[in-house]
C-alpha positions in Angstrom: 302.1 138.6 44.6 304.5 135.8 45.5 304.3 134.3 42.0 304.7 137.8 40.4 307.8 138.6 42.5 309.4 135.3 41.8 308.8 135.6 38.1 310.1 139.1 37.9 313.3 138.2 39.7 314.0 134.8 38.3 313.0 135.5 34.7 315.0 138.7 34.4 317.6 138.5 31.6 319.6 141.6 32.5 319.3 142.7 36.1 320.4 145.9 37.8 320.7 145.8 41.6 321.1 149.1 43.5 322.5 149.0 47.0 322.4 152.0 49.4 325.0 153.1 51.9 322.9 152.3 54.9 322.8 148.6 53.9 326.5 148.3 53.3 328.1 150.4 56.0 327.7 150.9 59.7 326.8 154.6 60.3 328.8 154.9 63.5 332.0 153.1 62.7 332.1 153.2 58.9 332.7 149.5 58.8 331.4 147.3 56.0 328.6 144.9 56.8 330.6 142.0 55.5 328.1 139.2 56.4 325.3 141.0 54.6 327.5 141.7 51.6 328.4 138.0 51.4 324.8 137.0 51.5 323.9 139.4 48.8 326.7 138.1 46.6 325.3 134.6 47.2 322.1 135.8 45.6 324.0 137.3 42.7 325.8 134.0 42.2 322.5 132.2 42.1 321.3 134.7 39.4 324.5 134.0 37.5 323.9 130.3 37.7 320.4 130.9 36.2 322.2 132.5 33.2 321.2 136.1 34.2 323.5 139.1 33.6 323.8 141.2 36.7 325.1 144.7 37.2 325.5 146.3 40.6 325.0 150.0 41.3 326.5 150.7 44.7 326.7 153.5 47.2 329.1 153.5 50.1 332.5 154.8 48.9 332.3 158.0 50.9 331.0 156.2 54.0 333.8 153.7 53.9 336.5 156.2 53.0 335.9 158.8 55.6 337.1 156.6 58.5 340.6 155.9 57.3 341.0 159.7 56.7 339.8 160.6 60.2 336.6 162.3 59.0 333.9 160.4 60.9 331.2 162.1 63.1 330.8 165.3 61.1 329.3 166.7 57.9 331.8 166.8 55.0 332.5 169.6 52.6 332.5 168.7 48.9 336.2 168.4 48.5 336.3 166.1 51.7 333.6 163.9 50.1 335.7 163.6 47.0 338.7 162.7 49.1 336.7 160.1 51.0 335.3 158.7 47.8 338.8 158.3 46.3 339.9 156.4 49.5 336.7 154.3 49.8 336.0 153.3 46.2 339.1 151.1 46.1 338.0 149.4 49.4 334.5 149.0 48.2 335.3 147.4 44.9 337.7 145.0 46.5 335.1 144.0 49.0 332.7 143.0 46.2 335.6 141.2 44.4 336.6 139.3 47.5 333.0 138.2 48.1 332.2 137.2 44.5 335.6 135.4 44.3 334.0 132.7 46.4 331.9 131.9 43.4 334.5 132.4 40.7 332.8 135.6 39.5 334.9 138.5 38.2 334.1 142.1 39.2 334.7 145.2 37.1 334.7 148.7 38.5 333.0 151.4 36.4 332.7 155.0 37.6 330.4 157.4 35.8 329.2 161.0 36.1 325.9 162.5 35.0 327.7 164.0 32.0 328.7 160.5 30.9 325.0 159.6 30.4 324.1 162.8 28.6 327.0 163.2 26.3 326.1 161.0 23.3 329.6 159.6 22.6 330.4 159.0 26.2 327.0 157.3 26.6 327.8 155.0 23.7 331.3 154.2 25.0 329.9 153.4 28.5 327.1 151.2 27.1 329.5 149.3 24.9 331.9 148.7 27.8 329.1 147.5 30.1 327.6 145.3 27.3 331.0 143.6 26.8 331.6 143.0 30.5 328.1 141.4 30.8 328.7 139.2 27.8 332.0 138.1 29.3 330.0 137.1 32.5 331.7 139.7 34.7 329.6 141.7 37.2 330.1 145.5 36.7 330.1 147.4 39.9 329.0 150.9 39.0 329.2 154.0 41.2 329.1 157.7 40.7 332.6 159.2 40.2 332.4 161.2 43.4 336.2 161.8 43.4 335.8 164.2 40.4 332.1 165.1 40.4 331.0 168.5 41.5 327.8 169.7 43.0 326.6 170.9 39.6 327.1 167.6 37.6 326.7 164.8 40.2 323.6 162.6 40.4 323.3 163.1 44.1 321.7 159.7 44.5 322.2 156.3 43.1 318.5 155.5 42.6 318.4 157.6 39.5 321.9 156.4 38.5 320.6 152.8 38.7 317.7 153.7 36.4 319.9 155.6 34.0 322.3 152.6 33.8 319.3 150.2 33.3 318.1 152.4 30.5 321.7 152.6 29.0 322.1 148.8 28.8 318.4 147.9 28.0 318.0 146.0 31.3 314.6 144.4 31.8 314.7 144.5 35.6 316.0 147.0 38.2 315.8 146.4 41.9 316.4 149.2 44.4 317.3 147.6 47.8 316.3 150.0 50.5 315.5 150.5 54.1 311.8 150.5 53.2 309.7 147.7 51.7 308.0 149.8 49.0 305.8 152.7 48.3 303.1 153.7 50.7 300.2 156.1 50.5 302.0 158.2 53.1 305.2 158.0 55.2 304.6 154.9 57.3 307.1 156.1 59.9 304.9 159.0 60.8 301.4 157.9 59.6 300.0 154.7 61.0 297.2 154.7 58.5 299.6 154.5 55.5 298.8 151.7 53.1 301.4 149.7 51.2 301.1 149.7 47.4 302.3 146.4 45.8 302.1 147.4 42.1 302.3 150.6 40.0 301.8 150.8 36.3 302.0 154.5 35.8 303.8 157.3 37.8 301.0 159.8 38.1 300.9 163.0 40.1 299.1 161.1 42.8 302.0 158.6 43.0 304.5 161.4 43.1 302.7 163.0 46.0 303.2 159.9 48.1 307.0 160.3 48.1 308.8 161.1 51.4 312.3 162.1 52.3 315.6 160.3 53.2 315.8 158.9 56.7 319.5 158.2 57.1 322.6 160.4 57.3 324.7 158.4 54.8 322.0 158.0 52.1 321.2 160.9 49.8 318.1 159.4 48.3 314.6 158.9 49.6 311.2 158.0 48.2 311.3 161.1 45.9 314.4 159.9 44.1 313.0 156.3 43.9 309.9 157.6 42.2 312.1 159.7 39.8 314.0 156.5 39.1 310.8 154.6 38.4 309.8 157.2 35.8 313.2 156.7 34.0 312.9 152.9 34.2 309.3 152.7 33.0 310.1 155.0 30.0 312.9 152.5 29.1 310.6 149.5 29.3 312.3 148.3 32.5 310.4 147.0 35.4 311.6 148.3 38.8 311.1 147.2 42.4 311.6 149.0 45.7 312.4 146.2 48.1 313.8 145.8 51.6 317.5 145.2 51.6 318.0 144.3 55.3 317.3 140.6 55.0 320.5 138.5 54.7 319.4 137.2 51.3 317.5 140.2 49.9 317.0 139.0 46.3 316.0 135.5 47.5 313.5 137.1 49.9 312.1 139.2 47.1 311.8 136.1 44.8 310.0 134.3 47.7 307.3 136.9 47.8 308.7 139.4 50.3 306.8 142.7 50.4 307.8 145.2 47.8 306.5 147.6 45.2 306.9 146.7 41.5 306.7 149.4 38.9 305.6 147.6 35.7 306.1 149.1 32.2 303.8 148.7 29.2 306.7 147.9 26.7 309.7 145.7 26.6 313.2 147.3 26.9 314.1 146.8 23.2 310.7 148.1 22.0 311.0 151.2 24.2 314.6 151.8 22.9 313.5 151.4 19.3 310.6 153.9 19.8 313.1 156.3 21.2 315.4 155.9 18.2 312.4 156.3 15.8 310.9 159.3 17.4 313.4 161.2 19.5 316.8 161.1 17.9 317.9 163.7 15.2 319.7 162.2 12.2 323.1 163.4 11.2 323.6 161.6 7.9 322.4 159.0 5.4 323.7 155.5 4.5 322.6 154.0 1.2 322.5 150.2 1.0 322.2 147.7 -1.8 319.2 145.4 -2.5 320.7 142.5 -0.6 321.1 144.6 2.5 317.5 145.9 2.2 316.2 142.3 2.3 318.5 141.5 5.2 317.3 144.5 7.2 313.7 143.7 6.6 314.4 140.2 7.9 315.7 141.6 11.2 319.4 141.4 10.5 322.1 143.9 11.3 323.7 146.1 8.6 327.2 145.0 7.6 329.7 147.2 5.8 329.5 145.0 2.7 325.9 146.2 2.1 326.8 149.9 2.2 327.2 151.7 -1.2 327.1 155.3 -0.2 327.6 157.5 2.8 326.5 161.2 3.1 326.7 163.6 6.0 329.2 164.3 8.8 328.3 162.1 11.7 330.2 160.5 14.6 330.0 157.1 16.2 326.7 156.7 18.0 324.9 159.4 16.0 321.6 158.5 14.3 321.5 158.2 10.5 318.8 157.4 7.9 319.2 154.2 6.0 318.0 154.3 2.3 317.6 151.7 -0.3 319.2 152.0 -3.8 316.1 153.8 -5.0 316.7 156.6 -2.5 313.7 155.7 -0.4 314.3 155.8 3.4 313.8 152.3 4.9 314.9 152.9 8.4 316.9 154.8 11.0 319.7 153.6 13.3 322.7 154.5 15.4 326.0 154.2 13.5 328.8 152.2 15.0 331.3 154.2 13.0 332.0 157.9 12.2 331.2 159.0 8.7 334.9 159.0 7.6 335.4 155.5 8.8 332.2 154.3 7.3 333.3 155.6 3.9 336.6 153.8 4.2 334.9 150.4 4.9 331.8 150.6 2.8 331.4 147.7 0.5 334.0 145.7 2.3 333.8 142.5 4.5 333.7 142.8 8.2 337.0 141.0 8.6 338.7 143.7 6.5 337.8 146.5 9.0 340.9 146.2 11.2 343.2 146.3 8.2 341.5 149.4 6.8 341.0 151.4 9.9 343.8 150.2 12.1 341.5 149.1 14.9 338.9 146.4 15.3 335.5 147.8 15.8 332.1 146.2 15.6 331.4 143.7 12.7 328.1 145.5 12.1 328.0 149.2 11.0 324.5 149.4 12.6 323.5 146.6 15.0 319.9 145.4 14.7 319.2 146.4 18.3 320.1 150.0 17.3 318.0 149.9 14.1 314.4 150.7 13.3 313.2 149.4 9.9 309.9 150.6 8.4 307.6 148.7 6.0 
């Protein structure tokens, strides 16, 4: 188990770390646990030094923001939670930046709602922003946009938000830092015979039945939401851990074999993503390419505008399209980086001509190879 945990943590290429309110904030005073945050950021700096890309999904904005507004010690109405989030989010992001500044690492704040992950164009925009930040070696700090979310559209917990973000950016590892050290056969707080489960490869009905309820007043998750997050992560080919966050170096403790539960997928993130593109996305148009592009696509290359000879259909950026060879035979399916009108304007042209034609600099590829499934 020690070797497995160490490998999963240290070999991750793109790592999502979720942090709950109870770990970050004192429930009575609403004060930040600064020493703990600094220790966590030391772990993140170590991951950066290994060349890993790290994204943080954090709770805590409401918990931190309620104190300055004089709203401690009572249950908040929705509009009061939104006000506390607006106050606390600034303080929360600044706390991460101050801590990671010690290591010369830049933080970027990204706020999302459930609708951002379900609306296709917002999803694409959010994914591209996060991809760019990670490539630039920044650490995105993601939180639900509680200041504008309503009861009908908000996630309600950051466990599922972490899994959705991991799915969005094709992360290979997602770690949920919690007040519990993994999944048990029953709630260990009430059942002394509960047994710890170190590894899960499929979320079955039996696994779902083991889930409990939230044990803290600030947190809105619980084992139920963690199991739901695991289902999302596994479907995306992302391994996920439920691990204790209370140690001062929680990621280091996990890598050293600390007790946890790992949910292990049967497919890699990119393979899972390509299966989703191939089987689950409705196409909105067709792009016909020349023989040179056909050969390049079969060789695993991206599709460039120079290889496009014809565009049909009315699609938007991020929509799925069929890709056909000059003989009209469908050779693949992918997500277009440009709307149909823009694609028609740049077809047959070099990538460096895109900005002059469209007036903005988009992707060099009209379909990136990671967004493309090519048949035989």
